[in-house]
C-alpha positions in Angstrom: 192.9 -53.8 -34.8 196.3 -52.1 -34.9 197.7 -49.3 -32.6 197.0 -46.6 -35.1 193.4 -47.5 -35.5 190.5 -45.4 -34.2 188.0 -46.5 -31.7 184.6 -44.8 -31.2 182.0 -45.8 -28.4 179.9 -44.6 -25.9 179.1 -46.2 -22.4 177.7 -45.4 -18.9 180.5 -46.3 -16.5 179.8 -48.1 -13.1 176.1 -48.5 -13.9 173.8 -50.8 -12.1 171.0 -52.8 -13.4 168.0 -51.9 -11.2 165.4 -53.3 -13.3 164.6 -55.4 -16.4 162.8 -54.4 -19.5 162.7 -54.3 -23.1 163.1 -51.8 -25.8 163.3 -52.8 -29.5 165.3 -50.6 -31.8 167.1 -50.7 -34.9 170.6 -49.6 -35.6 171.4 -48.1 -38.9 174.9 -48.2 -40.5 177.3 -45.5 -39.5 180.6 -44.1 -40.9 183.0 -41.6 -39.4 184.3 -38.0 -40.4 187.3 -37.5 -38.1 188.4 -33.8 -37.6 192.0 -32.8 -37.2 192.0 -29.1 -36.3 194.9 -27.2 -35.4 195.7 -24.0 -33.2 197.8 -21.1 -34.4 200.9 -22.9 -33.0 200.2 -26.1 -35.0 199.0 -28.1 -32.1 196.3 -30.7 -32.7 193.1 -29.7 -31.0 192.0 -32.7 -29.1 188.4 -33.3 -27.9 188.4 -31.0 -25.0 190.5 -28.3 -26.5 188.4 -28.5 -29.6 185.2 -28.1 -27.7 186.4 -25.2 -25.8 187.8 -23.4 -28.9 184.6 -23.9 -30.9 182.1 -23.4 -27.8 180.9 -26.9 -28.8 179.3 -25.3 -31.8 180.1 -27.9 -34.3 177.3 -29.1 -36.7 176.7 -31.5 -39.5 174.0 -30.5 -42.2 173.0 -31.5 -45.8 174.1 -29.2 -48.4 171.3 -26.8 -47.9 172.3 -26.2 -44.2 169.5 -28.3 -42.9 170.6 -30.6 -40.0 171.5 -34.1 -41.2 171.5 -37.4 -39.2 174.9 -37.3 -37.3 176.3 -37.7 -33.9 179.2 -35.6 -32.7 181.6 -37.5 -30.6 185.1 -38.5 -30.7 187.4 -41.5 -31.4 190.5 -42.7 -29.6 193.9 -43.2 -30.7 196.9 -44.4 -29.1 197.8 -41.2 -27.5 194.4 -40.6 -25.9 194.9 -43.6 -23.7 191.1 -43.9 -23.5 190.8 -40.4 -22.0 187.8 -38.9 -23.5 189.3 -35.3 -23.3 192.3 -36.5 -25.3 190.3 -38.2 -28.1 189.9 -36.9 -31.5 186.7 -35.0 -32.5 184.6 -37.0 -35.0 181.2 -37.2 -36.5 179.2 -40.4 -37.0 177.3 -39.9 -40.2 175.1 -42.0 -42.5 176.7 -43.7 -45.4 175.7 -42.4 -49.1 174.9 -39.0 -47.9 176.5 -35.7 -48.5 177.5 -33.6 -45.5 178.5 -30.2 -44.9 180.3 -29.0 -41.6 179.9 -25.8 -39.7 182.3 -24.8 -36.9 182.4 -21.7 -34.7 185.9 -20.4 -34.9 188.1 -17.3 -34.8 189.8 -16.2 -38.0 192.7 -13.7 -37.2 191.9 -10.3 -38.8 188.5 -11.1 -39.8 186.3 -12.2 -36.8 184.9 -15.1 -34.7 182.1 -16.4 -37.0 180.6 -19.7 -38.2 182.8 -21.3 -40.9 181.8 -24.0 -43.2 183.7 -26.9 -44.7 182.0 -28.6 -47.8 184.7 -30.0 -50.0 184.6 -27.1 -52.4 180.8 -27.7 -52.7 180.8 -31.4 -53.1 180.2 -32.4 -49.5 181.9 -35.2 -47.6 180.6 -38.6 -48.8 181.2 -41.9 -47.3 180.0 -44.8 -49.4 179.7 -47.8 -46.9 179.1 -48.8 -43.3 182.3 -48.3 -41.2 184.1 -46.2 -43.8 186.2 -43.3 -42.3 187.8 -40.2 -43.5 190.0 -37.9 -41.7 190.0 -34.1 -42.8 192.3 -31.4 -41.9 189.6 -29.0 -40.8 191.8 -25.7 -41.2 192.6 -26.6 -44.8 189.0 -27.7 -45.8 187.5 -24.4 -44.3 190.1 -22.4 -46.4 189.6 -24.4 -49.6 185.8 -24.4 -49.3 185.6 -20.6 -48.6 187.9 -19.9 -51.6 185.7 -22.2 -53.8 182.4 -20.3 -52.8 184.3 -17.1 -53.5 185.2 -18.3 -57.0 181.7 -19.5 -57.7 180.1 -16.1 -56.9 183.0 -13.8 -58.1 183.3 -11.1 -60.8 186.1 -8.8 -61.7 185.8 -6.7 -58.7 187.6 -9.5 -56.5 190.1 -10.8 -58.9 192.8 -9.6 -56.8 191.6 -10.9 -53.6 191.0 -14.3 -55.2 194.6 -14.3 -56.3 195.9 -13.5 -52.9 193.8 -16.1 -51.1 194.8 -18.6 -53.7 198.5 -17.8 -53.0 198.0 -18.4 -49.3 196.3 -21.7 -49.9 199.1 -22.8 -52.2 201.7 -21.9 -49.6 199.9 -23.9 -47.0 199.6 -26.9 -49.3 203.4 -26.8 -49.7 204.0 -26.8 -46.0 201.5 -29.7 -45.6 203.3 -31.7 -48.0 206.7 -31.4 -46.3 207.9 -34.5 -44.4 207.1 -33.9 -41.6 204.4 -31.5 -42.3 205.1 -27.9 -41.2 201.8 -27.4 -39.5 202.2 -24.3 -37.8 203.4 -22.3 -40.8 200.6 -24.1 -42.8 197.9 -23.0 -40.3 199.3 -19.2 -40.6 198.8 -19.4 -44.3 195.5 -21.0 -44.2 194.1 -18.3 -41.8 195.3 -15.7 -44.1 193.6 -17.4 -47.1 190.4 -17.5 -45.1 190.7 -13.9 -44.2 191.0 -12.7 -47.7 188.3 -15.0 -49.3 185.9 -14.0 -46.4 186.6 -10.2 -46.8 186.2 -10.5 -50.6 183.0 -12.2 -50.4 181.8 -9.6 -48.1 183.0 -6.9 -50.5 181.3 -8.7 -53.3 178.0 -9.0 -51.5 178.0 -5.4 -50.5 178.8 -4.2 -54.0 176.0 -6.3 -55.6 173.6 -5.2 -52.9 174.1 -1.6 -53.8 173.6 -2.2 -57.4 170.5 -4.4 -56.6 168.9 -1.7 -54.5 168.9 0.6 -57.6 167.5 -2.3 -59.7 164.8 -3.7 -57.2 163.8 -0.9 -54.8 163.0 1.8 -57.4 160.4 2.3 -60.1 160.5 4.4 -63.2 158.0 7.4 -63.1 156.6 9.1 -66.2 154.6 12.4 -65.6 152.6 13.9 -68.2 151.1 17.2 -67.6 148.0 18.2 -69.7 145.3 20.9 -69.9 141.6 20.2 -69.6 141.4 19.2 -73.2 144.3 16.7 -72.8 146.7 18.9 -74.5 150.4 18.5 -73.2 151.9 21.5 -71.3 155.5 22.0 -72.0 157.8 24.1 -69.9 156.0 23.4 -66.6 158.3 23.1 -63.5 158.0 19.9 -61.6 159.2 19.2 -57.9 158.8 15.8 -56.3 159.6 14.7 -52.8 158.9 11.3 -51.4 156.8 11.4 -48.2 156.5 7.7 -47.3 158.4 4.5 -48.2 156.6 1.4 -49.5 159.2 -0.7 -47.3 158.8 -1.2 -43.7 161.5 0.1 -41.5 160.7 -0.8 -38.0 161.9 -0.4 -34.6 160.5 -2.0 -31.3 159.4 -1.4 -28.5 158.6 2.1 -28.5 159.5 2.5 -24.9 161.1 0.5 -21.9 159.8 -2.8 -21.0 157.4 -2.9 -24.0 155.8 0.4 -23.2 155.3 3.7 -25.3 157.7 6.6 -24.8 156.9 9.7 -26.7 160.5 10.8 -26.8 161.7 7.5 -28.2 158.7 7.3 -30.8 159.6 11.0 -31.9 163.2 9.9 -32.4 162.3 6.9 -34.3 159.9 8.8 -36.6 162.6 11.5 -37.1 165.0 8.7 -38.2 162.4 7.6 -40.9 161.0 4.6 -39.1 157.5 3.7 -40.2 156.7 0.4 -38.4 156.5 -1.0 -35.0 154.9 -3.7 -33.0 152.0 -4.1 -30.6 153.0 -7.1 -28.5 149.8 -9.2 -27.9 150.6 -10.8 -24.4 147.8 -13.5 -24.2 148.3 -13.7 -20.3 147.7 -10.0 -19.8 144.9 -9.7 -22.3 142.9 -12.6 -21.4 143.6 -12.9 -17.7 141.0 -15.7 -17.3 139.2 -17.6 -20.2 136.8 -15.1 -21.6 137.6 -12.2 -19.6 139.7 -9.6 -21.5 141.5 -6.6 -20.5 142.9 -4.3 -23.1 144.7 -1.9 -20.9 148.2 -3.2 -21.9 147.6 -2.5 -25.6 145.4 0.5 -25.3 147.1 2.4 -22.7 150.5 0.8 -21.8 151.7 0.5 -25.5 149.3 3.4 -26.7 148.2 1.9 -30.0 146.4 5.1 -31.0 149.6 7.2 -30.3 151.7 4.8 -32.4 149.3 5.0 -35.2 149.0 8.8 -35.1 152.9 8.8 -35.4 152.5 7.1 -38.8 153.7 3.7 -37.5 152.1 0.7 -39.4 151.8 -2.0 -36.6 152.0 -5.7 -36.5 150.5 -7.8 -33.7 153.7 -9.5 -32.3 154.1 -12.7 -30.3 150.2 -13.1 -30.8 150.7 -17.0 -30.6 153.9 -17.9 -28.6 154.0 -20.7 -26.2 156.8 -19.3 -24.2 157.2 -20.5 -20.6 156.4 -17.0 -19.5 152.9 -16.6 -18.2 152.6 -13.3 -20.1 152.2 -15.4 -23.3 151.2 -18.8 -21.8 148.7 -18.3 -19.0 148.5 -21.0 -16.5 144.9 -22.0 -17.2 145.9 -23.0 -20.7 148.1 -26.0 -19.2 145.1 -27.5 -17.5 142.9 -27.7 -20.8 142.3 -30.6 -22.8 143.5 -30.4 -26.3 140.0 -29.7 -27.8 139.4 -27.1 -25.2 142.7 -25.5 -26.0 141.7 -25.2 -29.6 138.5 -23.5 -28.7 140.2 -21.0 -26.4 142.7 -20.4 -29.2 139.8 -19.6 -31.6 137.9 -17.5 -29.3 141.1 -15.5 -28.0 142.3 -14.8 -31.7 138.9 -13.9 -33.0 138.3 -11.4 -30.1 141.9 -10.1 -30.5 141.8 -9.5 -34.2 138.2 -8.3 -34.3 139.0 -5.5 -31.9 141.9 -4.2 -33.8 140.8 -4.8 -37.3 142.0 -1.9 -39.5 144.5 -0.9 -36.9 146.5 -4.1 -37.0 146.3 -6.4 -39.9 149.4 -8.6 -39.6 149.5 -11.1 -36.7 152.5 -13.1 -35.7 152.8 -17.0 -34.9 156.2 -17.2 -33.2 158.9 -20.1 -32.7 156.5 -23.0 -32.9 159.4 -25.0 -34.2 161.7 -24.4 -31.0 161.7 -26.7 -28.0 162.2 -23.9 -25.8 158.7 -22.4 -26.7 156.6 -25.3 -26.0 155.2 -24.5 -22.6 152.1 -26.6 -23.1 154.2 -29.7 -24.3 152.4 -30.0 -27.6 153.4 -32.4 -30.3 154.6 -31.1 -33.7 151.3 -32.3 -35.2 149.3 -30.5 -32.4 151.1 -27.2 -32.9 150.1 -27.3 -36.7 146.5 -27.9 -35.6 146.7 -24.9 -33.2 148.3 -22.8 -36.0 145.5 -23.6 -38.3 142.9 -22.7 -35.8 144.7 -19.5 -35.3 144.8 -18.7 -38.9 141.1 -19.5 -39.5 139.9 -17.2 -36.5 142.3 -14.4 -37.6 140.8 -14.4 -41.3 137.2 -14.8 -39.9 137.7 -11.9 -37.7 139.4 -9.7 -40.4 139.4 -11.0 -44.1 142.2 -8.7 -44.6 144.4 -10.3 -41.9 147.9 -11.6 -42.8 149.8 -14.2 -40.8 153.5 -13.9 -40.2 155.2 -17.1 -39.2 158.6 -16.4 -37.6 161.5 -18.0 -35.8 165.2 -18.1 -35.8 166.8 -18.0 -39.3 169.8 -20.4 -38.9 168.3 -24.0 -39.5 171.0 -25.7 -37.5 171.5 -23.5 -34.5 169.2 -25.4 -32.1 169.7 -29.1 -32.5 166.7 -29.9 -30.2 164.3 -28.2 -32.4 162.6 -28.4 -35.8 164.6 -26.5 -38.4 162.5 -23.5 -39.4 162.6 -24.2 -43.1 161.2 -27.7 -42.2 158.4 -26.0 -40.5 157.6 -23.9 -43.4 157.4 -26.9 -45.7 155.1 -28.6 -43.4 151.9 -26.7 -44.5 151.8 -24.0 -41.6 149.9 -20.9 -42.1 152.4 -18.2 -43.4 151.5 -15.3 -45.7 154.9 -13.8 -44.6 158.0 -15.4 -43.3 159.4 -13.7 -40.1 163.2 -14.1 -39.5 165.2 -13.4 -36.3 168.7 -12.3 -37.2 170.4 -12.4 -33.7 173.8 -13.2 -35.0 175.8 -10.8 -33.0 176.6 -10.2 -29.3 175.4 -11.7 -26.1 171.7 -11.7 -25.0 170.2 -10.8 -21.8 170.0 -14.2 -20.8 173.7 -14.8 -21.2 173.6 -16.7 -24.5 176.4 -15.9 -26.9 174.7 -15.5 -30.1 176.2 -17.5 -33.0 178.1 -15.2 -35.1 177.6 -14.9 -38.8 179.4 -12.8 -41.3 177.6 -10.6 -43.7 177.8 -12.9 -46.7 176.4 -15.6 -44.6 173.4 -13.4 -43.7 173.0 -12.7 -47.5 173.0 -16.4 -48.1 170.3 -17.0 -45.6 168.1 -14.3 -47.1 168.6 -15.7 -50.6 167.7 -19.2 -49.1 164.4 -18.0 -47.5 163.6 -16.2 -50.8 163.2 -19.5 -52.5 160.0 -20.0 -50.5 158.3 -17.4 -52.8 156.9 -15.2 -49.8 157.5 -11.8 -48.5 160.1 -11.7 -45.7 160.1 -9.6 -42.8 163.3 -9.4 -40.7 161.3 -9.2 -37.5 164.1 -9.2 -34.9 167.6 -7.8 -35.4 170.2 -6.4 -33.1 174.0 -6.1 -32.5 176.0 -4.8 -29.5 177.8 -1.6 -29.0 180.2 -2.9 -26.4 182.2 -6.3 -26.4 181.0 -9.0 -24.0 183.3 -11.7 -23.1 182.4 -14.8 -25.2 180.8 -12.8 -28.0 181.4 -13.4 -31.6 183.0 -10.3 -33.5 183.4 -9.1 -36.9 186.4 -7.1 -38.0 187.1 -5.9 -34.7 185.6 -6.2 -31.0 182.2 -4.6 -30.9 182.1 -0.7 -30.1 179.6 1.9 -30.9 181.3 2.6 -34.4 181.3 -1.1 -35.2 177.6 -1.5 -34.4 176.8 1.4 -36.7 178.9 -0.1 -39.5 177.2 -3.4 -39.0 173.8 -1.9 -39.0 174.6 0.1 -42.2 176.0 -3.0 -44.1 173.4 -5.4 -42.9 170.4 -3.1 -43.9 172.1 -2.5 -47.2 172.2 -6.3 -47.9 168.7 -6.9 -46.7 167.2 -3.9 -48.4 168.7 -5.2 -51.8 166.6 -8.5 -51.6 163.4 -8.0 -53.5 161.6 -10.6 -51.3 162.5 -8.7 -48.1 159.8 -6.2 -47.3 160.6 -5.2 -43.7 163.5 -4.8 -41.3 162.8 -4.1 -37.6 165.5 -3.2 -35.1 164.2 -5.3 -32.2 163.9 -6.0 -29.2 165.1 -3.0 -27.6 165.4 0.4 -29.0 167.3 1.5 -25.9 170.3 -0.2 -24.0 167.9 -0.1 -20.9 166.0 -3.2 -22.1 167.7 -4.4 -25.3 167.5 -8.2 -25.7 171.2 -8.1 -27.0 173.3 -6.6 -24.4 174.1 -2.8 -25.4 172.2 -3.6 -28.6 169.9 -0.4 -28.6 169.8 2.3 -31.1 169.8 4.7 -28.1 172.0 4.5 -24.9 170.6 4.0 -21.4 169.5 7.7 -21.2 167.8 7.3 -24.5 170.3 9.4 -26.4 171.1 8.4 -29.9 174.2 6.3 -30.6 176.1 6.2 -33.8 173.9 3.3 -35.0 170.9 5.5 -34.9 172.4 8.1 -37.0 173.7 5.4 -39.4 170.1 4.3 -39.8 168.8 7.7 -40.2 171.3 8.5 -42.9 170.6 5.3 -44.8 166.8 6.0 -44.8 167.4 9.4 -46.1 169.6 8.1 -48.8 166.7 5.8 -49.8 164.4 8.6 -50.2 163.9 10.3 -53.5 163.4 14.0 -54.2 164.1 16.2 -57.3 162.8 18.7 -59.8 162.7 19.3 -63.5 160.9 20.9 -66.5 158.4 19.1 -68.8 159.3 18.7 -72.4 157.5 19.5 -75.6 155.3 16.5 -75.0 154.5 17.7 -71.6 156.4 14.8 -70.0 158.9 14.6 -67.2 160.6 11.2 -66.0 162.6 10.1 -63.1 163.5 7.0 -61.2 162.7 6.7 -57.5 162.3 4.5 -54.5 158.9 2.9 -54.0 156.4 4.9 -51.9 154.2 7.9 -51.8 155.3 11.2 -53.3 154.2 14.9 -53.3 154.3 16.4 -56.7 154.1 20.2 -57.1 153.8 21.6 -60.7 154.2 25.2 -61.5 153.3 26.9 -64.9 155.4 29.4 -66.5 153.5 32.4 -65.0 154.2 31.0 -61.3 150.8 29.5 -60.7 151.2 26.2 -58.9 149.3 22.9 -57.8 150.1 19.9 -56.0 149.1 16.2 -56.1 150.1 13.0 -54.7 151.4 9.9 -56.6 152.3 6.4 -55.4 155.4 4.8 -57.0 155.6 1.0 -57.2 159.1 -0.4 -57.4 160.2 -2.4 -60.4 157.5 -1.1 -62.5 156.9 1.9 -65.0 154.5 4.3 -63.2 152.8 6.5 -65.6 150.6 9.4 -64.5 148.6 11.8 -66.5 148.1 14.9 -64.6 145.5 17.6 -65.5 146.5 21.1 -64.6 143.4 22.8 -63.1 142.1 26.1 -64.6 144.7 25.9 -67.7 
C-alpha cells in the first residue's frame, strides 16, 4: 500500500487472553465513505475535531432516513501517524446500497441544525467490496440542500434559488483552483446553505398557510325556511365558532403533573381544548390487584379538567420507563405469562373506570432501549402491546390506542426506529409524535436541532402511514443553554414565540395531523425542555403563550350576513361547532348549533320557529 492510501481498523491494545472460547460469525463485505469536512478557516476537521464540531451526531441512513447498516469510524493517512484523534472520519457501509448522511453542524446566519447530504437525491452508492469514495462534506451538504429546494420550489423562491446557486458556483470555482482555495470555498458554501435553507423554510410556511385554508375549513350552506319549507329571504345570520374540531393541547395543568386552577384557566382562555391524565401504573396499582385512584381523581383532578372543556388522553398508560411510577418493582419479578395477565387486568380496570371520560390511551416508546425496564425482547413487547390493546377495547369498545415515540428515526442508534415499529403490526389507531428538536432537556441532553422544513418533512413522512397523527409532546426554550441547537438566533422569549407560531402553522396545515400538545411543562417550573414553558416560573404568560392564543383566535371563524332570495347564506369556516343566531326582518331571533366538518360541504336546512 502506498503512503497516501487509507487504513481503517479497530483493535483493543494491550489486551490479554484470559480464557478460550469460540464464537462463530460471518463478515459481510464493506466499503468506505470518507468524509472531508472543513471549518470556517478552511482547516480539515480530523477525527477528534470533527466529532467535537458535530457532537458526534453523524448518521448514515437509507434514502427515507431509516438507519442503514454502517459503522462510523475513521481512516488513517500519512499525517495521522496512527493517532486516532488525527485520523479522517469515515463510514463503513454495505456495497450496492444507497446511503444518505446526516450531520449536526452550525450554518452561520441560519442556525445549528441537522444537515443532510444525499448526492442531490441520488444517495452515495459503492458497488463493490473495498471500494471507497471521499466526499467534501461542506460541498455535498450545500449541493443537496439546493437540490431539495429546486425539487420543491415554485415561483416564490426563484430569487433565493438564484442566490444560492451563485454562491455554490463560486465555491466550485474556488475548489477547482490549484491548489484549492478551501477557506473561500467554505465561506461560499455556507452562504449557499444559508439561502437554500431559509428559502425552504419560507416555501414551507407559505404553502402551510395556503393548505390551512384548503384542509382545515369546510363550506357551509345555510337555508332558512318556514314551517312549510318555504325559503325566507332577508333574514340576518350571525355565526360564531364555539369549539374547534382540532385538538390544541397543553400538559400538565399544574406543577409536577398536578392540577392548578390558575394554569387551567389561562390555557382555556388561550383556546386550549385538550390535555392529559397521566396514568402512572406504580401509583395507581401499588400492589397487584390493589388500586388507588387518588392521583388521577384528586391530584390531577380529572373532573375539574373535564368541566373546563378539556378532552383528555390517558398518557403514558403503558410505558416501561425505569421510573417506579410507571414500572412498579413487582413487575420485574413476574414471569412473562404473569406479566401479560397483569397488563390485561391493570388495563381493563383502568380503562373501565374512566370509560366516557378518557377514550384514548397511550402506548409509549416501546421502541426505545431507554424505556425497557423489564428487559423485554421486541417480540415480547409486541405481545404486551396486543394484550393492552385487547384489554382496552374489551373495557371500552370506543377506546382508541395512540402509539407514540420520538419522531426522528435515526436519533437513537441503540433503538428500533419508530417507523419500523409502526410497520411491525403494533396496535396504533393514532400515531403519536414527540417533537423535542430544540433546546436542552431537564436531564442535560441537548436535543437534536431540526429546522422547520425538516419538521414538515417528518410530518409528511408519517402521513404516509394513513393514520391520524397527534403531536403529543412539543416544546422549545426561551433562554439559550450552552450546547443547544438554535434557529435563526440564540433562544430567547421572542424566538420561542416565533418558533411556536411557525411550527404550529406547519403542523395545522397537514390534514393527517389532528392534535398538537405543548408538553411536558406548561410552566418553566417543571418544563422538560429547560425554560420551555408557555408560562414563566411564577406562572405568568410569556410571549409564546400570547402567540398561541393569537393563533387559535385566527383559526376561529365568526361573521354575519343576510339570506338571499332563496333563503340561503353561505360561508367557509374552520371545523368545529358553531352558534348560529337568525333574526327576521321584524327583529325576532332564534339560535341553533351546527357542526362544520373540514374539507366538506356542510348543508343545513334550518326551520324558523313560529314563522
